[in-house]
C-alpha positions as CSV (number, residue, x, y, z in Angstrom):
1,M,121.6,107.6,70.8
2,E,121.3,108.1,74.5
3,M,118.1,107.1,76.3
4,K,117.0,109.5,79.0
5,E,116.7,107.9,82.4
6,E,113.0,108.9,82.9
7,N,112.2,107.1,79.7
8,M,113.7,103.8,80.7
9,L,111.4,100.8,81.2
10,V,111.4,99.3,84.6
11,R,110.0,95.8,85.5
12,V,107.4,96.3,88.3
13,Y,105.7,92.9,88.5
14,S,106.1,89.4,87.4
15,G,103.3,86.8,87.6
16,N,100.9,84.7,85.6
17,E,99.3,86.2,82.5
18,V,95.9,86.8,84.2
19,K,97.3,88.8,87.1
20,V,99.6,90.7,84.9
21,N,96.7,91.8,82.6
22,M,94.7,92.8,85.7
23,L,97.5,95.0,86.9
24,K,98.1,96.4,83.5
25,S,94.4,97.5,83.3
26,R,94.6,99.2,86.7
27,L,97.7,101.1,85.7
28,E,96.3,102.2,82.3
29,I,93.1,103.4,84.0
30,A,95.4,105.7,86.1
31,G,97.0,106.9,82.9
32,I,100.2,104.8,83.1
33,T,101.4,103.1,80.0
34,A,102.3,99.5,80.8
35,T,104.1,97.0,78.6
36,I,103.8,93.2,79.0
37,R,106.8,91.0,78.1
38,N,106.9,87.3,77.9
39,D,110.3,86.1,76.8
40,S,109.8,82.5,77.8
41,N,107.4,81.2,75.1
42,D,109.4,77.9,74.8
43,S,109.0,77.0,78.5
44,F,105.2,77.0,78.1
45,L,105.5,74.2,75.5
46,Q,107.6,72.2,77.9
47,G,105.0,72.4,80.7
48,I,106.9,74.8,82.9
49,P,104.8,77.6,84.4
50,V,105.4,80.8,82.6
51,A,106.0,84.1,84.3
52,V,105.0,87.2,82.5
53,D,106.6,90.6,83.3
54,I,105.0,94.1,83.3
55,Y,107.1,97.2,82.6
56,I,106.4,100.9,83.0
57,Q,108.3,104.1,82.4
58,Q,110.7,104.9,85.2
59,S,109.1,108.4,85.3
60,D,105.8,106.7,86.3
61,L,107.1,104.7,89.3
62,K,106.0,107.2,92.0
63,K,102.5,107.4,90.4
64,A,102.3,103.6,90.1
65,D,103.6,102.7,93.5
66,Q,100.4,102.7,95.4
67,I,98.5,100.9,92.6
68,I,101.1,98.1,92.5
69,S,101.3,97.8,96.3
70,K,97.5,97.5,96.7
71,F,97.4,95.0,93.8
72,I,100.1,92.8,95.4
73,K,98.5,92.8,98.8
74,K,95.1,91.9,97.4
75,N,96.4,89.2,95.1
76,K,98.9,87.3,97.2
77,A,99.2,83.6,96.5
């Protein structure tokens, strides 16, 4: 089965769980479905800071661009 390019998930942000959830909420308010992935559950147990990723549909990138840019500017460091 071939996946259409516009339906591909694209990682748009990586950060701590709190910031990722904040951005996810902003995207969903704008009607953009966002998916959170945390593939490093083991590193949390080892005391290593965990980065969480947020993905959206490639077809939503243009719509999400301004939301993500504003979020990154406002939440630096």
